[in-house]
N, C-alpha and C positions, 0 to 999 in steps of 0.2 A: 645476582641480577636484580636491578631496581624493580620495585613493584610496578612502576609505570610501563617498563618494558614487558613485564609479564602480562599486564592487561592488554597491551598491544598485540603480543604474540597470540594470546588466547583469543582475542577478537578476530585476528586473521584466520586462525583455524576454524573458529565458529562460523565465520562468513563462508568459508569454503564448504564446510559440512552442510550448511543450510542450502547452498547452491546445489550441491550434489543430491541432497534430499529432494529437491525439486525436479531433478533430472532422472529419477529412477523409473518413471513411467511416462507415457505420453501426456502432453501438457496443453493447457490452455495458453493463449497468447499472453495473458497477464503473468502466469507463473514462469513462462519461458523468459519474458523480459526481466522478471525479478531474479531469476537464476543468474542471468548475465550480470545484472547490477551487483549482486552479492559477490560474484567472482571478481568483478572489477574492483569492488571495495577491498577484497582480500589482497589484490595486487597493490592497490594504493597504500594500504597500511604496511605491507611488507616492504615496498620500495622506499617509503618514507622512513621506515625503521633503519634500512640500510643507509639512508642518507644521513639522518641525525646521529647514528652510531658510527659514522664514517667508514662503514664496511662497503659502501657503494663502490669504492675503488677496486674491489675484487670482482664486481659485476657492473661495470660502468654503463653498459648498453641499457640496463634496466632504468637508469636515470632518464634517458631520452624517451622511453616508452610512456612515461608519465603524462606527457602532453596529449597524445591521442586517447589514452585511457580516460583522462579527466574530461576531455572534450566529448567523448561518447557518453559519459555518465549523465550529462544534463538532459539530452533528448530522451534517453532511456527512462530516467526517473519521471520525466514529464509524461511519457506514454504510459508508464505504470500507473501513475495517479489518475490519468484519464480513464484507464481501464477500470479502476476501482470506483471512481465517482461518476463517470460518464458513459460507461459501457463500451469503451473502445475494445474491439475484439481482434483486430489484425492491422498490420501495417499497410498503408496505401502508397501508391506511387508518389503522391505529393509529399509524403513524409520524408522522402530522400533529401529534400531541401534542408531539413533540420541538421543533416550531417555535412553540409557544405563547409562549415568551419573545421570540422575534423578532416575533411579531404584536403583543404588548403594547408592546414598545419602539417598533415602527413606528408604532403609533397615537399614542403619546406624542410622537414626533418629527415628526409631520405638520405642526404649526404652524411648526417651524423650517425645513422645506423650503419653506414658502409665504412666508416673510419675504423682503423685498427684499435684494439683495446688501449694501447698506449696513448694514442691521440685522444680517444674518448676520456681517459683519465685526466689528461692535461686540460681538456675543455671543462670538465666537471670541477677540477681544482680552481681554475681561473674564474669560473662562474661563481663559485662559493667564496672565494677569497679576494678577488679583484673586481674592478668595474668594467671588465672586458665583456665581449659578446652581448652588447646591449640589445640587439635584435632578438637573440635567443631568450634573454631575460624577459623581454616584452611578450614573447610567445608564451612563456610560462605564466605570466600574469594574466594574459588574455584567456588562457585555458581555464582559469578559475572564474573569470568574470562570466563566461558563457553559462556554466552550470548554475551560477547564482541567479542569472536572468531566468533560466528555465525553472528554478525552484520558486522564484517570486511569482511567475505567471499562474501556476495552478493555485498558489496561495490566494491570489485575487479571486480566482474562480470559486474557491471554496467559501470565501467570505460572502460572495454574491449568493451562493446556494444556501448559506446559513440565513441570509435575509429573506429569501423566498420560502424557506422551510420545506424544501423539496427532498431533503434527505433526513435520515435519522440524525437528530442533533448530536447524540453522543459520538456516532461514527464520524461526523464532520469535524467536530471539535478535536477528536483524536488525530485525524489526518492533518488538521491544521497545525496542531502542536508538533507533529512529526516534521512538517514542512518548516516550521520556525526553527527547530533544532538544526535541520539541514542548512537553512539560510544563515544562521549564526556561524555554523562551521565553515560554510563557504566564504563568508566575509572574513573570518579569521584566517582562512587559507589564503585569501587575497593579500592580506597584510603580510603573511609569511612568505609568499612568493616574491613580493616586492623587496622585502628585506633579505630574503634567503639566509636568515639567521638560523643556525642549527638548533638553539634552544626553542626558538619560535616554531620551527618545524616539528619539534618533539611535542610541543603543546598541541599543535594542530593534529598530529597523528593520534594523540590521546583523545582528543575530541571526536575524531572520526571513529575511533574504536568504541567510544561510549555510545555513539549513534548506532553502531552495529549491535551492541549489547541491548540498548533500549528497544531496537526494532525486534530483536529476538523475544524479549519479554512481552512486548505488545502483541507479537504473533501468538504467544501462548495464551494471552488473555482474550484477544480478538482474532480467532483463527481465520476469519475471512481475509485478513491481510496477508497471511502466509499459508498456502495450501500445499502440502507435500504430496506429490504423486497423484495429482488429480487425473482421472481417466476421462478421455474425450472419446465418446462413441457416437457415431453418426447413425441416424435412423429415424423412423417416424412412428413406429407402432411398438406394442409390447409382444410382438410375435417372438422376440428374443429379449432376454433380460438385459437392461442397461445397468444393472447393479452388480454384475459379476466382478469380483476382485476388489470391491469397495469395502471399506470399514464402516459398516452400517451402524454399529454402536456409536462410533465417533461422530458420524453424520447426525444421528439422533441427538447426541449431546450438544453438538454445535447448534442445531436447529432449536432445541429447547432453550439454550442460553440466549439466542437472538430474540426469541419470542417472549420468554418469561422474564429475563433479566434486562435486556436492552429494549424490549417492547417495540420491535420493528413494525409490528402491525399498526402502530399509531401513525405511521407514515401513509397518508392517503394515496401516494403514488406507488406504493409497494405492489409489485405484480410478480408473476411466476418467473420471468427472465431475470428480474432484479434480485429476487431472493435466491434463486439458483446461482447467480453470479456471486453473491455475497458468501454462499457456502462453497463455491468453487466446484460446482457440479453443473451438468447440463440441465435445461428445463425438462427434458425427457426423463432424466434420472430422478430429479426431485418429484416430478409428477407420479412416476411409478412408485417411488418410496412412500409418498403420502397415501397412495391408493392401497398399497400392499400392507403397510404397517399401521395406518390410522383409518383406513376405509373411507377416506375423504378425498375430494378434489381440492385444488389450491384454495378456491374461494371459500368453501365450507370450512377448511382448516383455519384460515386466517380469521374469518368472521366469528369462529368459535371463541377465539381470544378476545376479539373486539366486543362481542356480546357479553362475555363474562366480566370484562372490565366495565362495560356500561352498566351492568346490573349492580356492581359495587358502587359506582358513582351515583346511580339513581337512588340507592338506599342511603349511602353515606352523606350525600349532599342534596337533601330534599328541596332546597331552594334553587338549585341550579337548573337553568333552562335545558330542555331535552335536546334542542339543536346543538347547544354547546357541548353536551355530553357526546352526541353523535360525532361531532368534528374532533373532539379530544381523543376518541378511541380509534380514529382512522377512516370513518365513513366520509365521503365527499358530498353527501346530500342527505337530507332528512328522510326522503322517501326510501332510499336504499337502506337506511338504518331501521326505519319502521318495518319494512318488509322482512329484513333479516331477523329482527328482534322477535316479531310475531311468529315467524317460522320456527325459531328455536324455542321460545318460551310458551307459545300459544296465547300470549297477551301482547297488547300494544305497550310501548314504554309508559304511557300515562296510566294504563290499567295496572301495570306491574308496580309502579310507584304507589298508586292508591291502595293496592292490596297490602303492600308491606307497611304503608303508613297506618292502616287500620290495625295491623298486627302489633305495632308498637304501642298503640293507644289503649 
């Protein structure tokens, strides 16, 4: 078996395993959406494999399912990215309008699903080898255009957020790079559906498989993109534990990585809901975790990192303005920085800098 086919088959299985991993426990909206996306990706790579290997004639009905599957992928990916960057937590009634193209295409495709296998095989053969079924070919092309539009839309959103500096830069750049990969794959898919060339479809399938592999690797490096088995518990107090059944060691590692390596505390907009969402836990769970394992509330925990970073900057960059230091480490005002710094060190930033300047001289 060619190495390309092995990569495609492996990516298909990996996508299914990731989807199942997200379904082993109750989920947040974000992870439920991601599980569906990964399952659909597995179907796409498998059906494309059947197509370019010409095994589709054994299961011709799968060919026609590609249209609704691809059309549903665009809105779902859009909702997922909104949940990561904008805090979207559930579907609303107006979100149903995003699925109108899926509904229209589904209605058009109903007769094709009802045909016998022999008729379906004949249609697939004529579509791949002749210029017949122009309308069906157009539907396939449109089914790829729609996801490309949905991929481009959040890309613009992320660019705007990068300009405003409202998110951790590393996180935004990462998501933007992921979007660009999807966009390139979508454009390549558009060309493949127009040509319906088997070699072109194989290349497209390989690209989609590589996207799956890249997403898996990014999920290992940046766990807030993929959270397996996140527990969703409703409640308002600590009269019961919100941490039962959670992997607290893993949560601690993720939290340390975000604060120490990615320096999320430098984002002045960071708050308890945003950090808990990045970790894939509820605000109640994160608050209880910080209280029980660090003896701190959210503000004290985050300010601890900010003050430590500020101490290093005040010593290492003696000519730097203290307001610049405050803003660099995530405080949105000098007064908040001054108050937190004095509370932690017993000195004002100026006094701290002067004390250490004398120590060096």
